[in-house]
C-alpha positions as CSV (number, residue, x, y, z in Angstrom):
1,M,8.8,5.6,149.2
2,W,5.8,3.9,147.5
3,G,3.2,4.4,150.3
4,K,0.2,6.8,150.5
5,A,2.6,9.8,151.1
6,F,4.2,9.0,147.7
7,M,0.8,8.9,146.0
8,T,-0.4,12.1,147.7
9,Q,2.5,14.1,146.4
10,D,0.8,13.8,142.9
11,I,-2.4,15.4,144.2
12,K,-2.9,19.1,143.6
13,E,-5.7,19.4,146.1
14,V,-8.2,17.3,148.0
15,L,-11.6,17.9,146.4
16,L,-13.7,15.6,148.7
17,S,-12.5,14.4,152.0
18,E,-13.0,10.9,153.4
19,E,-15.6,12.3,155.9
20,Q,-17.6,14.2,153.2
21,I,-17.7,11.0,151.1
22,K,-18.9,8.8,154.0
23,K,-21.7,11.3,154.9
24,R,-22.9,11.6,151.3
25,V,-22.8,7.8,150.7
26,Q,-25.0,7.3,153.7
27,E,-27.5,10.0,152.5
28,L,-27.6,8.3,149.1
29,G,-28.2,4.9,150.7
30,D,-31.0,6.3,152.8
31,Q,-32.7,7.8,149.8
32,I,-32.3,4.7,147.6
33,S,-33.7,2.5,150.5
34,K,-36.7,4.8,150.8
35,D,-37.4,4.8,147.1
36,Y,-37.1,1.0,146.8
37,E,-38.9,0.2,150.1
38,G,-40.5,-3.3,149.9
39,Q,-38.7,-4.1,146.7
40,E,-35.6,-6.1,145.8
41,I,-33.0,-4.5,143.5
42,I,-30.0,-5.7,141.5
43,A,-27.1,-3.4,142.2
44,L,-24.9,-3.5,139.1
45,C,-21.3,-2.3,139.7
46,V,-19.6,-0.8,136.7
47,L,-16.0,-2.1,137.1
48,K,-13.4,-1.1,138.0
49,G,-13.8,2.5,139.0
50,A,-17.1,2.1,140.9
51,C,-15.9,-0.8,143.1
52,V,-15.1,1.3,146.2
53,F,-18.3,3.3,145.9
54,Y,-20.2,0.2,145.2
55,A,-19.1,-1.6,148.3
56,D,-20.0,1.4,150.5
57,I,-23.4,2.2,148.8
58,C,-24.5,-1.4,149.0
59,R,-23.8,-1.4,152.7
60,A,-25.7,1.8,153.1
61,I,-28.8,0.4,151.3
62,T,-31.3,-1.3,153.6
63,V,-33.6,-3.1,151.1
64,H,-32.8,-6.6,149.8
65,L,-30.3,-6.5,146.9
66,K,-28.4,-8.8,144.7
67,M,-25.0,-7.8,143.5
68,D,-23.7,-8.2,140.0
69,F,-20.8,-6.7,138.0
70,M,-20.2,-5.4,134.5
71,S,-17.0,-4.1,132.9
72,I,-17.5,-1.6,130.2
73,S,-14.9,0.7,128.8
74,S,-14.6,3.7,126.6
75,Y,-11.3,5.0,128.0
76,G,-8.5,2.4,128.1
77,D,-5.5,4.2,129.6
78,A,-6.5,7.6,128.2
79,Q,-7.9,10.5,130.2
80,K,-10.7,11.3,127.7
81,T,-13.3,8.9,126.4
82,S,-12.6,7.4,123.0
83,G,-16.3,7.2,122.2
84,I,-16.0,3.5,121.4
85,V,-17.7,1.4,124.1
86,R,-16.5,-2.1,124.7
87,I,-18.0,-4.7,127.1
88,N,-15.2,-6.6,128.8
89,K,-17.4,-8.5,131.2
90,D,-21.2,-8.8,131.1
91,M,-23.4,-9.4,134.1
92,D,-24.3,-12.9,135.2
93,T,-27.9,-12.3,136.4
94,S,-31.0,-12.1,134.3
95,I,-32.6,-8.7,134.9
96,T,-35.9,-9.3,133.1
97,G,-38.7,-7.9,135.3
98,K,-36.2,-6.8,138.0
99,H,-35.3,-3.4,139.4
100,V,-31.7,-2.5,138.3
101,L,-29.6,0.1,140.0
102,I,-26.5,0.9,138.0
103,V,-23.7,2.0,140.3
104,E,-21.1,4.2,138.4
105,D,-18.1,6.1,139.6
106,I,-18.3,9.2,137.4
107,M,-20.5,10.6,134.7
108,D,-18.8,13.0,132.4
109,S,-19.5,12.6,128.6
110,G,-22.4,10.3,129.5
111,L,-21.7,8.2,126.4
112,T,-20.7,5.0,128.2
113,L,-23.7,5.1,130.6
114,S,-26.1,6.0,127.9
115,Y,-25.0,3.0,125.8
116,M,-25.1,0.7,128.8
117,K,-28.7,1.8,129.7
118,R,-29.9,1.2,126.2
119,M,-28.3,-2.2,126.1
120,L,-29.8,-3.2,129.5
121,E,-33.3,-1.9,128.5
122,E,-33.3,-4.5,125.8
123,R,-33.3,-7.1,128.5
124,Q,-36.7,-5.8,129.8
125,P,-36.0,-4.9,133.4
126,A,-38.9,-3.5,135.5
127,S,-36.8,-0.3,136.0
128,I,-33.3,1.0,135.6
129,R,-31.9,3.8,137.7
130,T,-28.4,5.1,138.1
131,V,-26.4,6.3,141.0
132,C,-23.2,8.1,140.2
133,F,-20.6,9.0,142.8
134,L,-19.4,12.0,140.8
135,D,-21.0,14.0,138.0
136,K,-19.3,16.4,135.6
137,P,-22.3,17.9,133.7
138,E,-20.2,20.4,131.8
139,R,-18.6,17.5,129.9
140,R,-21.9,15.9,128.9
141,E,-22.2,14.9,125.3
142,C,-25.6,13.2,125.4
143,D,-28.9,13.7,127.2
144,I,-28.5,11.7,130.3
145,T,-28.6,12.6,134.0
146,P,-28.0,10.3,137.0
147,D,-31.1,9.5,139.1
148,Y,-28.9,9.8,142.2
149,C,-25.7,11.8,142.4
150,G,-23.1,11.9,145.1
151,F,-21.3,15.1,144.1
152,V,-21.3,17.5,141.2
153,I,-17.7,18.4,140.5
154,P,-15.8,20.8,138.2
155,N,-14.1,19.6,135.1
156,E,-10.9,18.5,136.8
157,F,-9.0,15.2,136.4
158,V,-9.8,13.4,139.7
159,V,-8.5,10.2,141.3
160,G,-9.1,8.3,144.5
161,Y,-12.0,6.4,146.1
162,G,-11.9,4.0,143.1
163,L,-11.0,6.5,140.4
164,D,-7.7,6.0,138.7
165,Y,-5.1,7.2,136.3
166,K,-3.4,4.3,134.6
167,Q,-4.7,2.0,137.3
168,K,-3.1,4.0,140.1
169,Y,-4.5,6.0,143.0
170,R,-7.7,4.0,143.3
171,N,-7.0,3.2,147.0
172,L,-6.8,6.8,148.2
173,P,-9.6,7.3,150.7
174,F,-10.5,10.8,149.3
175,V,-11.0,12.3,145.9
176,G,-8.2,14.5,144.8
177,V,-7.3,16.6,141.7
178,L,-4.3,15.1,140.0
179,K,-1.5,17.5,139.1
180,P,-1.5,18.1,135.4
181,E,2.2,17.3,135.0
182,I,1.3,13.7,136.0
183,Y,-1.0,13.1,133.0
184,S,0.2,15.6,130.5
């Protein structure tokens, strides 16, 4: 009763299949590897939503990288950003003079990532780029665009592949549109 079949009954439609995701993650890894050829990067995972994408993209990148993690939130359990950004866990590595690749699950309003980039720039890295698994440009509230983007998606409430609703559905291997009656 509580297996994947139970979770999938809450999904209105599959937006991105497991196969589409695997193919695109490899393409992103190839491009990032080419762009950073001969350099080392610090891959910074934005917890918790990006953890599944982060594991896959790090394996797809072929240059030397160090892994670090940051937990930053503007949602809580809500479905829309509160606009108030809170750092729950800061990274452990110094980024001064280093190339940083922020790995994010989804960019919608852009407020959280914009705040995070400004904060990290104060630490004087050599460069900061962002790779977002999903992008919802129609929800953007600030002037920010990911350097690398997995998929541009419509303004739907999506879960799976690390994305959640109230900490559920992260372990689905695809991205699905959640039925509105689940979160309304």
